[in-house]
N, C-alpha and C positions, 0 to 999 in steps of 0.2 A: 312487503319487504322482509326478509328474513331479519335472522339474530346475527349470521354472519354479515350480510351487506350493512348493518346498522352499525355492528364493530366498525367495518372498513369506511364508513363514511365518518364516523366521531374520530377516527384516527387520523383521519385525513384534514377534518377541519381544526383539531387539534394540534397537527402541524402545524396550518399554515397561522394561525394565530399565534402560537409562538414564533412563527418567523416574525410574522407583521410588529410584536413590541420589540422583538432581537433588532429591527430595522429602526423602530424609534430610536430604541436606547442606545444603539450603537452609532447614529447618525450622526456626521459628522465629528466623530472623535479619533483621535490618535491609536491606532492598533498598537503601532511600535509603541509609543509612551505607557499604555495599557500591559503591555507585555511585562514592559520594565516593571512597571510598581509591582505586578503580582510576581514575578520572579524574586526580587528582593525580602518579601517578607520573610523573616525567620522557620524555619521548619518547625520550633517549639512551638508557635501557634496554632499550626497545624493541629497537631499533637493536643494541644491542648482545647481546642475548639472538638475534635471528634471525637473527645471525652466526654465533653458537654453535650452533642447533641445524642451521643450515645446514653446519656442518664436520660435527658428528655423522654427521651424514646422508652425508656426502659419505666418512668414516672407514669406513661399513658398506658405501656403494659399492667405495671400494679393496679390502674383505677380499672383495667378490662376486667380483673381477678374479682373486684367487687360488684361488677354487672354482669358476670357470670356465675356468681356465689349461688344462687336460688338455683340453678344450672344445675353445676356441679361444684360442692363447695372447695372440694381439695385439688384444685386445678393449679399445675404448677406456674410459678412466676417465668421459668426460662420456657415455658410451652409459650405464654402469651406474649412473651416478647419475642419467640424466635416467626410466629404468626405474626406480630405487627411489622417486624420489618422484612418479610416475605409482601405482607400486602403492600409496604412502600416501594419495595423491588420493584413489583409488578405495576403499582399506578407510576414509576419514574418512566416507565415502555408507554403504555398505553393507562391515560387518566380513568379513574375510577375501577377500572379492571380488578385491582387488587381487593375491594372491598368483597367481591365474589370469590374471590380464589382465598379468602382467610376461612369462610366457614368450612369449606371443603380441605382445608388442611387444621385447622381445628378439630375435627371431627376425627381426619387420621391419626392426629396425637392423642387426643384425650378422648375420643368417642361422642362427644357431643352431637347433638341435635345440628343441621346445618341451618335449618329454620330458625331455634332458638338461638342460635348463633348470629345469623341476620338478624334476628330482635336486635340484640347488644349492641349491634353494631347500628344498626338504625339511629339509637337513644344514644351512644356515643356523639354520634354526629351532630344528634340536638343539644346535645351538653357543650361540645364545641361551638356550636352556636351562639348560643344562650352565654355560655363564658367569653366569649370575643364580641358578643354586642356590649356584655358588664364592661369589659376591658376600654372599649373604645368609650363608652359612656365617660367614665371613670376618667381615663386621658384628655375628652375633651372636656370636664369638669377643671379638672386642674393644673392641667397643661393647655391652655386655649391662646396664649401669647402667640407661636407661631401660626395656627390657622387666622388668627385676627390678622395677618399679613393679607388674605383673601377676604374673611368675611371680619370687619372691625365690631361689628356687633355681638359678636363670640363673647368677647368681653367683658360685659356685662350681664351674660344671661349665663354663669357656668351653672346657678344653682338648680338649672332647668335638669341639666342633664344628671346632677345627683338626685333628684328628685326623680326621673327617667329611672334611673341605675336600681335605686328603692324599690318602685314600684316594679319592676321587670324581674326582681330576685323574689320579692313576695309571690307574685303571680306563679312566675315556674315551681315555686316550693309548692305550692297548692296544687297546681297541675301532676305536680311530681309523685306528691303523696296520696293523691286522688284520683288516679290514671283510672282504677273501672269505670268508677262514674263519668271522666269522660269519654271511654271507649263504650261503656253502653249508648250514652247520646249518639256517639256516631254511626254507631251499627244501626240506630233507625233509619239513616239514610239509604243503607245498601239496598232495600225494598226497592230503589227505585233503578237498579242496576239489573242485567243476565245474570242468570244460575251461574254461571262458568266464573264471573268476575266476583260475584257474590262469596262463592266460594274461597276463591284465592283471598278473596279482601278478609275474611273469617281466620283462614290462616295466619296471614301477615297482624292481625289484632291480636292475636293467639300469644306470638313469636314477642309481640312489642310488649305487650301487657309482661311476657316472664321477663322481660328485660328490667321493668320498672317494678318489679317485686322485690331488686335490690334493696329500695327502700324500705322496707317489711323488715328489714333484719337489722338490730340491734347494734349502730355502729356505723352500718355501711352507707346511709344518707350522707353522717357529717364526711365522713372519708372519699366519698364520690365527689362529695362539694370538694374538697381540701385538696386531693388530686388533680383537678381539672383545672382548680386555681395555679397549683403548682405547675402544671404544663406551660401554662401561658408567659407565669413568670419566670420560668425557663428559658421559653423563647426571646424573651425581653432581655435577660442578662447575655444570651448568645449572642443578641445584635449590639451588647452595650461594651463588651471587651474586646470585638474588633475595633471599636471607635481608635483607641488606642495604639493598632497598629499604623493608624493614617495621624496619632495625633489630634484628633478632632475635639477631645477636651479643651485643650492648651489653644486650638488657632482658634476654635467653633464655640468653645465653650458648652459642649454638649455634655451632658448626663446621662444618667441611667430614664428619665424622662425623655429626654429626646430618644432614645432608644426603643422606649414604650412606644411614640408619635409614629416610628420606622415601622413596629410592628404591625402596627395597626392597617398601615399601608400594605407590607407585604402579607398579611393575614386577607385583605383583599383580592393581592395579585393570586396567591395560593388558592382562591376558591374561584378562579377563572379555570375555565375547561383546559389547559396547556399543559404538558408532561411535564411533571415535577414543578410547574411552576417555570419552568424554562420562557424566558422573554418577558412574562408578565413580571415575575419577581424583578428583574434585571430594570426595566421601566419604570416601576412603581416605585422601587427604592430608590434608583438615581434620580428621580426627579422630587422625593419627597425633600431627599439630603439637598437638593441644588435650590429648590423654589422656596422651602420653608426653612434651611438653617444655613442657605450662603454657601455651600461646599461648593469647592471646586468641582466642575464636572468631572475631570478624568479623574478623579481621586474618587468623588461619589460612585462612579461606574465600577472601578476597580473594586471597592469597598463591594458592589453589590454582586461581581462576579466569582469574588474572593468568598464571601459567607454562602454562595448559593451551590458553589463549587465542594462546599464542606460537608453540608447537609447533603449534598446529592452523593457526594465517595462515600459519607457514613451512611446510609440505606442501603447503597447499592452494593458495599462492602458485607459487611454485615446482612444483607439479604439474600449476597449469593452462597455466603457459609451457612447458614442455617437452611434454604433453599434444599441444598447439595447433600449437608448433614441429614435432612427429614425427609431425602426421596422425594421432593412436593415431584408432581407431574400436570402441567397446565391443560394438559388435552383434558384430564379427568376434571379437575377443577372446575371446568368453564363447562363441562357436562350439563346436558337436560335430562340427565336422567334420576328419575324420581326414587328411585332407592335410596333414599335420604337416612332412614332409621335402621338399616342392616346394619350389623357388629363392623367395625371397619376392621382391616388387615393386616 
């Protein structure tokens, strides 16, 4: 099966999965009531959340500068932000495809090798996974009460999650700082694979190690850790602010900790292969609000639809702007050409 066929099958599967989650989220809901609750929201909230959403992506682009530092120290924040938004734009249509467009766009704007850029993108995903796991463990440790509705024993074992978070942090720091040792060990197993696979794996390892070299520069490691935490904190704040649109703090006592719980659920939703979290985000977010916090089902779904729409429009509008401003071509981006290190036009 060729790449094009796999992409078509993957896209169809993503659409079907999104449709299934949308059905679960909207089943039995009054669409008319939902529509009215959405159009009654003051436009000022959209502006505030649009700016906040853009700022969260700017923090992500800021972190990427540090990951790219060993490859090219003087990459502009404007270009890392542009490429980040273009990647999100493509992911809005075809999940994960944006990650393959970003190296092409970065090479076009900054002349950086696509394989080296891909190494930093893989590292970026590992950072996201580890940070999300840490946030989840901390939320489970300090905000176990809502989950105790399903798992009563959790109220007595918060310390386990604190310990797990601490252990994970130490292990990751050691792996991050001693990446060369880890990859030397992993390379020993390449002999078990055919020559063609070994050659590709060596290229991936070299690119990946380039990303890890960011930790070798003074101050980079701390800034990467700080920006990683700021990214997730900004996501939590962006879920907390809309609570006031629906008066959740007064009606249900929801606070910043509640938003952190919702963020954990939405983070899982976005990890699923649906286009930009469509369907999965609506189902997971509304379910968390209704089942853990006893929020009215109609307003919970309205909250999910509104917050997702703001995020989707932010990435779409900004992504389209930079896509055309920087003259990006999808056909070139997904080409299998190996002319990776030729000077860009």
